C-alpha positions as CSV (number, residue, x, y, z in Angstrom):
1,X,-61.5,5.7,-12.3
2,X,-64.3,7.6,-10.6
3,X,-64.0,11.4,-10.2
4,X,-63.6,10.9,-6.4
5,X,-60.8,8.4,-7.0
6,X,-59.1,10.8,-9.4
7,X,-59.3,13.6,-6.9
8,X,-58.0,11.4,-4.2
9,X,-55.1,10.2,-6.4
10,X,-54.1,13.7,-7.2
11,X,-54.3,14.8,-3.6
12,X,-52.1,11.8,-2.6
13,X,-49.6,12.7,-5.3
14,X,-49.5,16.3,-4.1
15,X,-49.0,15.2,-0.5
16,X,-46.2,12.9,-1.5
17,X,-44.4,15.7,-3.4
18,X,-44.9,18.0,-0.5
19,X,-43.4,15.5,1.9
20,X,-40.4,15.0,-0.5
21,X,-39.8,18.8,-0.7
22,X,-40.1,19.1,3.1
23,X,-37.5,16.4,3.5
24,X,-35.2,17.8,0.9
25,X,-35.4,21.2,2.5
26,X,-34.3,20.1,6.0
27,X,-31.6,22.6,6.9
28,X,-29.3,19.9,8.2
29,X,-29.7,16.2,7.5
30,X,-30.0,14.2,10.8
31,X,-27.0,12.0,9.9
32,X,-24.9,15.1,9.3
33,X,-26.1,16.7,12.5
34,X,-25.0,13.7,14.5
35,X,-21.7,13.6,12.7
36,X,-21.1,17.3,13.5
37,X,-21.8,16.8,17.2
38,X,-19.5,13.8,17.3
39,X,-16.7,15.7,15.6
40,X,-17.0,18.6,18.0
41,X,-16.8,16.3,21.0
42,X,-13.6,14.7,19.6
43,X,-11.8,18.0,19.2
44,X,-9.1,19.0,21.7
45,X,-10.2,21.8,24.0
46,X,-7.8,24.3,22.6
47,X,-9.6,24.4,19.3
48,X,-13.1,24.4,20.6
49,X,-13.5,28.2,20.1
50,X,-16.0,30.6,18.7
51,X,-14.1,30.7,15.4
52,X,-13.9,26.9,14.9
53,X,-15.8,25.5,11.9
54,X,-15.1,21.8,12.5
55,X,-18.1,20.2,14.3
56,X,-20.2,23.3,13.7
57,X,-20.2,24.1,10.0
58,X,-18.5,20.9,8.6
59,X,-17.0,17.7,9.8
60,X,-14.0,18.5,7.6
61,X,-12.6,17.6,4.2
62,X,-12.2,14.0,2.9
63,X,-9.8,12.3,0.5
64,X,-9.4,9.0,-1.3
65,X,-6.3,6.8,-0.9
66,X,-4.9,3.8,-2.8
67,X,-7.2,4.4,-5.7
68,X,-4.6,5.5,-8.4
69,X,-1.2,6.0,-6.8
70,X,0.9,6.6,-10.0
71,X,1.7,10.0,-11.4
72,X,3.5,11.0,-14.6
73,X,5.3,14.1,-13.4
74,X,8.4,14.2,-11.1
75,X,7.9,16.6,-8.2
76,X,10.6,17.8,-5.8
77,X,9.3,17.2,-3.1
78,X,6.7,14.4,-3.7
79,X,4.5,13.1,-0.8
80,X,4.0,9.7,-2.5
81,X,5.8,6.7,-1.2
82,X,8.4,5.6,-3.8
83,X,6.5,2.4,-4.6
84,X,3.5,4.4,-5.9
85,X,5.1,4.9,-9.4
86,X,5.2,1.1,-10.0
87,X,1.4,0.6,-9.4
88,X,-0.8,0.3,-12.5
89,X,-3.7,2.7,-12.9
90,X,-6.8,0.6,-13.2
91,X,-10.3,2.1,-13.7
92,X,-12.2,-0.8,-12.2
93,X,-10.0,-0.8,-9.1
94,X,-10.5,3.0,-8.8
95,X,-14.3,2.9,-9.1
96,X,-14.6,0.0,-6.6
97,X,-12.3,1.6,-4.0
98,X,-13.9,5.0,-4.3
99,X,-17.3,3.5,-3.8
100,X,-16.2,1.5,-0.8
101,X,-14.4,4.5,0.9
102,X,-17.1,7.0,0.2
103,X,-19.9,4.7,1.3
104,X,-18.2,4.4,4.6
105,X,-17.7,8.2,4.8
106,X,-21.5,8.6,4.2
107,X,-22.3,6.3,7.2
108,X,-19.9,8.0,9.7
109,X,-19.8,11.7,8.5
110,X,-23.2,12.4,7.1
111,X,-23.9,13.9,3.7
112,X,-23.0,17.1,1.8
113,X,-19.2,16.9,2.6
114,X,-16.4,18.0,0.3
115,X,-14.2,15.1,-0.8
116,X,-11.1,15.0,-2.9
117,X,-10.5,12.4,-5.6
118,X,-6.8,12.2,-5.0
119,X,-3.9,9.8,-5.3
120,X,-1.3,10.1,-8.1
121,X,-2.6,11.8,-11.2
122,X,-6.3,11.5,-11.9
123,X,-6.1,12.2,-15.6
124,X,-4.2,8.9,-16.1
125,X,-7.7,7.4,-15.7
126,X,-9.7,7.3,-18.8
127,X,-12.4,10.1,-18.9
128,X,-15.1,7.5,-18.4
129,X,-13.3,5.9,-15.4
130,X,-12.7,9.3,-14.0
131,X,-16.4,10.1,-14.4
132,X,-17.4,6.8,-12.7
133,X,-15.3,7.7,-9.7
134,X,-16.9,11.1,-9.4
135,X,-20.4,9.7,-9.8
136,X,-19.6,7.2,-7.0
137,X,-18.7,10.1,-4.7
138,X,-21.9,11.9,-5.6
139,X,-24.0,8.9,-5.0
140,X,-22.7,8.8,-1.5
141,X,-23.5,12.4,-0.7
142,X,-20.0,13.8,-1.4
143,X,-19.1,17.0,-3.3
144,X,-16.1,15.7,-5.3
145,X,-13.1,17.6,-6.4
146,X,-10.5,16.0,-8.7
147,X,-6.9,16.8,-7.8
148,X,-4.7,17.1,-10.9
149,X,-1.6,18.6,-12.3
150,X,-3.7,19.9,-15.2
151,X,-1.4,18.6,-17.9
152,X,-4.2,17.2,-20.1
153,X,-6.0,18.5,-23.2
154,X,-9.4,19.9,-23.8
155,X,-10.6,16.7,-25.4
156,X,-10.0,14.9,-22.1
157,X,-12.0,17.5,-20.1
158,X,-14.8,17.4,-22.6
159,X,-15.0,13.6,-22.6
160,X,-15.0,13.6,-18.8
161,X,-17.9,16.1,-18.7
162,X,-20.1,14.6,-21.4
163,X,-21.6,11.2,-21.6
164,X,-21.7,8.9,-24.7
165,X,-24.9,10.7,-25.8
166,X,-23.0,14.1,-25.9
167,X,-25.0,15.4,-22.9
168,X,-23.4,16.7,-19.7
169,X,-23.2,14.1,-17.0
170,X,-22.2,16.8,-14.5
171,X,-23.7,20.2,-13.9
172,X,-20.4,21.3,-12.5
173,X,-16.9,20.0,-12.3
174,X,-14.6,20.8,-9.3
175,X,-10.9,20.5,-9.8
176,X,-7.8,21.6,-8.1
177,X,-4.8,22.2,-10.4
178,X,-1.4,21.8,-8.8
179,X,1.0,24.0,-10.8
180,X,4.4,25.0,-9.5
181,X,8.1,25.1,-10.6
182,X,9.0,22.2,-8.4
183,X,7.1,19.9,-10.8
184,X,9.2,18.4,-13.6
185,X,8.0,16.7,-16.9
186,X,5.1,19.0,-17.9
187,X,4.7,18.8,-21.7
188,X,4.8,22.5,-22.4
189,X,7.4,23.4,-19.7
190,X,9.4,20.2,-18.8
191,X,11.9,22.0,-16.5
192,X,10.5,25.4,-15.4
193,X,13.1,27.8,-14.0
194,X,10.6,30.1,-12.3
195,X,6.9,30.3,-11.5
196,X,6.5,32.9,-14.2
197,X,7.4,30.1,-16.8
198,X,4.1,28.4,-15.9
199,X,1.7,31.4,-16.2
200,X,0.7,30.3,-19.7
201,X,-0.1,26.9,-18.3
202,X,-2.3,28.4,-15.6
203,X,-4.1,30.4,-18.2
204,X,-4.5,27.4,-20.5
205,X,-6.0,25.3,-17.7
206,X,-8.6,27.9,-16.8
207,X,-9.3,28.5,-20.5
208,X,-10.3,24.8,-21.0
209,X,-12.9,25.1,-18.3
210,X,-14.2,28.4,-19.7
211,X,-14.5,26.8,-23.1
212,X,-16.4,23.8,-21.6
213,X,-18.8,26.1,-19.9
214,X,-19.4,28.2,-23.1
215,X,-19.8,25.2,-25.4
216,X,-21.6,22.7,-23.2
217,X,-23.0,24.6,-20.2
218,X,-20.9,22.7,-17.6
219,X,-20.0,25.0,-14.7
220,X,-16.7,24.8,-12.9
221,X,-15.1,25.5,-9.5
222,X,-11.3,25.7,-9.9
223,X,-8.6,25.8,-7.2
224,X,-4.9,26.5,-7.7
225,X,-2.4,24.6,-5.6
226,X,1.3,25.3,-5.1
227,X,3.9,23.7,-3.0
228,X,6.2,26.2,-1.3
229,X,9.9,25.7,-0.4
230,X,12.6,28.2,0.3
231,X,13.5,28.2,-3.4
232,X,10.1,29.6,-4.6
233,X,8.9,31.4,-1.5
234,X,9.8,34.7,-3.1
235,X,7.5,33.9,-6.1
236,X,4.4,33.2,-4.0
237,X,3.2,36.9,-4.3
238,X,3.4,36.8,-8.1
239,X,1.5,33.5,-8.3
240,X,-1.1,34.9,-5.9
241,X,-1.7,37.9,-8.2
242,X,-1.9,35.7,-11.3
243,X,-4.4,33.3,-9.7
244,X,-6.6,36.2,-8.6
245,X,-6.7,37.5,-12.2
246,X,-7.9,34.2,-13.5
247,X,-11.1,32.4,-12.9
248,X,-9.9,30.4,-9.9
249,X,-12.0,30.4,-6.8
250,X,-9.2,29.5,-4.4
251,X,-5.4,29.8,-4.2
252,X,-3.9,27.2,-1.8
253,X,-0.3,27.0,-0.7
254,X,1.4,24.1,1.0
255,X,4.8,24.6,2.7
256,X,6.7,21.4,1.9
257,X,7.1,18.8,4.6
258,X,9.4,15.8,4.8
259,X,6.8,13.2,3.6
260,X,6.9,10.5,0.9
261,X,9.9,9.7,-1.3
262,X,13.0,10.9,0.5
263,X,14.9,10.9,-2.8
264,X,12.8,13.8,-3.9
265,X,13.7,16.0,-0.9
266,X,16.1,18.7,-2.1
267,X,15.9,21.4,0.5
268,X,15.6,22.1,4.3
269,X,11.8,22.6,4.4
270,X,11.9,23.1,8.2
271,X,13.2,26.6,7.6
272,X,9.9,27.7,6.2
273,X,7.0,28.8,8.4
274,X,3.3,29.4,7.8
275,X,3.8,33.1,8.7
276,X,6.4,33.5,6.0
277,X,4.1,32.0,3.4
278,X,1.1,34.0,4.6
279,X,3.1,37.3,4.4
280,X,3.9,36.6,0.7
281,X,0.3,35.7,0.0
282,X,-0.8,39.0,1.5
283,X,1.7,40.8,-0.5
284,X,0.3,39.3,-3.7
285,X,-3.3,39.9,-2.7
286,X,-2.5,43.5,-1.8
287,X,-4.5,43.3,1.4
288,X,-4.5,42.1,4.9
289,X,-6.0,38.6,5.0
290,X,-7.9,38.0,8.2
291,X,-8.0,34.3,9.3
292,X,-8.3,34.0,13.1
293,X,-12.1,34.5,13.1
294,X,-12.8,31.5,11.0
295,X,-10.6,28.5,11.8
296,X,-10.7,25.0,10.3
297,X,-9.0,22.6,12.8
298,X,-5.7,23.6,14.3
299,X,-4.1,26.9,13.3
300,X,-0.7,25.2,13.1
301,X,-2.2,23.2,10.2
302,X,-4.6,25.5,8.4
303,X,-5.1,29.2,7.7
304,X,-7.9,30.5,5.5
305,X,-9.1,33.9,4.4
306,X,-12.6,33.9,2.9
307,X,-13.7,36.8,0.7
308,X,-14.4,38.0,-2.8
309,X,-12.5,39.6,-5.7
310,X,-14.1,42.6,-7.3
311,X,-12.4,45.0,-9.7
312,X,-9.1,43.2,-9.2
313,X,-9.1,43.7,-5.4
314,X,-9.8,41.3,-2.6
315,X,-12.2,41.9,0.3
316,X,-13.1,39.7,3.3
317,X,-16.7,38.6,3.8
318,X,-16.3,39.4,7.4
319,X,-14.1,42.0,9.0
320,X,-12.5,40.4,12.0
321,X,-11.8,43.8,13.5
322,X,-15.5,44.7,13.5
323,X,-17.4,43.4,16.5
324,X,-20.6,43.5,14.5
325,X,-19.3,41.1,11.9
326,X,-18.1,38.7,14.6
327,X,-21.6,38.7,16.0
328,X,-22.9,37.9,12.5
329,X,-20.5,35.0,12.4
330,X,-21.8,33.7,15.7
331,X,-25.4,34.1,14.8
332,X,-25.1,32.5,11.4
333,X,-23.2,29.5,12.7
334,X,-25.7,29.0,15.4
335,X,-28.7,29.3,13.1
336,X,-27.5,27.5,9.9
337,X,-24.7,25.2,11.3
338,X,-24.1,22.4,8.8
339,X,-26.8,23.6,6.3
340,X,-25.9,22.5,2.8
341,X,-26.5,25.5,0.5
342,X,-25.5,23.4,-2.6
343,X,-28.9,22.2,-3.6
344,X,-31.7,23.1,-6.1
345,X,-33.3,26.6,-5.7
346,X,-36.7,25.3,-4.5
347,X,-35.4,23.2,-1.6
348,X,-32.7,25.8,-0.8
349,X,-35.2,28.6,-0.5
350,X,-37.5,26.6,1.7
351,X,-34.6,25.5,3.8
352,X,-33.5,29.1,4.4
353,X,-37.1,30.1,5.1
354,X,-37.4,27.4,7.8
355,X,-34.3,28.7,9.6
356,X,-35.6,32.3,9.3
357,X,-39.0,31.3,10.6
358,X,-37.3,30.2,13.8
359,X,-35.0,33.2,14.0
360,X,-36.6,36.2,12.2
361,X,-34.0,38.5,13.8
362,X,-31.5,37.1,11.3
363,X,-33.0,39.1,8.5
364,X,-32.0,42.4,10.2
365,X,-28.6,40.9,11.1
366,X,-27.9,39.9,7.5
367,X,-29.1,43.2,6.1
368,X,-26.7,45.1,8.3
369,X,-23.8,42.9,7.3
370,X,-24.7,43.2,3.6
371,X,-24.7,47.0,3.9
372,X,-21.3,47.0,5.6
373,X,-19.9,44.7,2.9
374,X,-21.3,46.9,0.2
375,X,-19.6,49.9,1.7
376,X,-16.3,48.0,2.2
377,X,-16.2,46.9,-1.4
378,X,-17.9,49.9,-3.0
379,X,-21.1,50.0,-5.1
380,X,-19.2,50.5,-8.3
381,X,-17.0,47.5,-7.8
382,X,-20.0,45.4,-6.9
383,X,-21.9,46.4,-10.0
384,X,-19.1,46.6,-12.6
385,X,-16.1,44.7,-11.0
386,X,-17.3,41.1,-11.8
387,X,-17.3,40.1,-8.1
388,X,-16.7,36.4,-7.4
389,X,-15.8,34.4,-4.3
390,X,-12.1,33.9,-3.7
391,X,-10.4,32.0,-0.8
392,X,-6.8,31.9,0.3
393,X,-5.5,28.9,2.1
394,X,-2.2,27.7,3.6
395,X,-2.0,24.0,4.6
396,X,1.0,22.9,6.6
397,X,1.6,19.2,6.8
398,X,3.6,17.4,9.5
399,X,7.0,15.7,8.8
400,X,6.7,11.9,8.7
401,X,9.4,11.5,11.3
402,X,7.1,13.3,13.8
403,X,3.8,11.8,12.7
404,X,4.9,8.2,13.2
405,X,5.7,8.4,16.9
406,X,2.8,10.7,17.5
407,X,0.3,8.3,15.9
408,X,1.9,5.2,17.5
409,X,1.5,6.7,20.9
410,X,-2.1,7.7,20.2
411,X,-2.8,4.1,19.1
412,X,-1.6,3.0,22.5
413,X,-3.7,5.7,24.3
414,X,-0.6,7.6,25.4
415,X,0.1,11.3,25.5
416,X,3.7,12.0,24.3
417,X,6.1,13.8,26.6
418,X,8.4,15.1,23.9
419,X,7.0,18.6,23.0
420,X,7.2,18.3,19.2
421,X,5.5,14.9,19.2
422,X,2.9,16.0,21.6
423,X,2.1,19.0,19.4
424,X,1.7,16.6,16.5
425,X,-0.8,14.6,18.5
426,X,-2.8,17.7,19.2
427,X,-2.8,18.6,15.5
428,X,-3.8,15.1,14.5
429,X,-6.7,15.1,16.9
430,X,-7.9,18.4,15.3
431,X,-7.3,17.2,11.7
432,X,-9.7,18.6,9.1
433,X,-8.7,16.2,6.4
434,X,-9.7,12.5,6.8
435,X,-9.3,9.3,4.8
436,X,-11.5,6.3,5.2
437,X,-10.6,2.8,6.3
438,X,-13.8,0.8,6.2
439,X,-11.9,-2.4,7.0
440,X,-11.0,-0.9,10.4
441,X,-14.3,1.0,10.9
442,X,-12.6,4.3,11.2
443,X,-11.1,7.3,9.4
444,X,-7.5,8.5,9.8
445,X,-5.8,12.0,9.4
446,X,-4.2,12.5,5.9
447,X,-0.8,13.0,7.5
448,X,-1.1,9.6,9.1
449,X,-2.2,8.1,5.8
450,X,0.8,9.5,3.8
451,X,3.4,9.2,6.5
452,X,2.5,5.9,8.2
453,X,0.1,3.8,6.1
454,X,0.9,4.6,2.4
455,X,4.2,2.7,2.1
456,X,2.6,-0.6,3.2
457,X,-0.5,0.1,1.2
458,X,1.4,0.7,-2.0
459,X,3.4,-2.6,-1.5
460,X,0.1,-4.4,-1.4
461,X,-1.1,-2.6,-4.5
462,X,2.1,-3.6,-6.3
463,X,1.0,-7.2,-6.0
464,X,-2.6,-6.4,-6.9
465,X,-1.9,-4.0,-9.8
466,X,1.7,-4.5,-11.1
467,X,2.5,-1.9,-13.7
468,X,3.9,-4.5,-16.1
């Protein structure tokens, strides 16, 4: 090759790399931008507020269905249809269904969305089949989180994280461990009498991920889930304190609803409100947990407090009682919107620079916020208190007896007249947790999936995958 040709080839290579970097650093992918606008237009007017994150920051969470319905614990309550336990866990079926569902999500909801690998118990899959499912989700632009009871050994976690060559196949694993005293059959504590009986299990689960990080360099993002009924409401504060003291990044609480196998319903769950649960979470956190300034969907369904733990204390990222912080919220949402910050450092830095170039005043806004946060937390805690992000969440699902008539009326294009059913319709329209039905060309709210569609779906799976 002549010198001129060599120079031209190098120049073309540099231009190609520059174009790739420019494309990778787009603040928001065009498909995601379109999905956000579409989701905002679909929301009921009562949730189209300055605090709303749906349609502005995210299109919402996603979950799989019908991919591995069986579980090996007995929960009271259990949201699974009773037929789920008779369906065989099959890795090839799981991988194919996850690919199909997530590919559809990519086409209608853009890229960079959080998706839960959920069904029965994910660790009943072999480590390799589990990994195949996560890789399918990643290929389709999802950020997967495996939903588990955590009753597996370190060897399973290691074999999930590492390939046959012994090298990590994931830079980070995201998992949500559901641990509460309503779950029966756990190996170490088959019949817990109180939440305190499970604290060693919570420590063991976190310890496995810390060991994986230390031995193999695989990062982790762990959430703690707990179902709440009147019988364990008084223990929520203790569980909150325990989760804060471990390396969880989220503590999520779900007031039980009448969904799934009715034989597993032991209490009157309707007597429990979100306010009661939130009060107990605040007691455990030792702080007021602001939530109205950042809302995901309908406030009757979701309540979240975003912040950090430093020196054993929790602090909010934004003070909802400070008008300056609310202005920061508005400006950052307007400027960054659906920007995906979970990307390599180079493209991320360029992405942020592109936003700041259009809105240079954000630098001053961010600096003022950072100074207020430092004062709120305290310099000593920031420097020596091992600060880390920590989010509190309460998710309230809707009873199946209400979801069914609400959904059936929505399918007919009708607005229900009965107040409880109409309220359910409003909540379903603002749902932040969707499941894919490529065969119908649509997504459905998770409450609809579990209350209306799961029973028939599991009957079909019984024929396809009999347990034997």
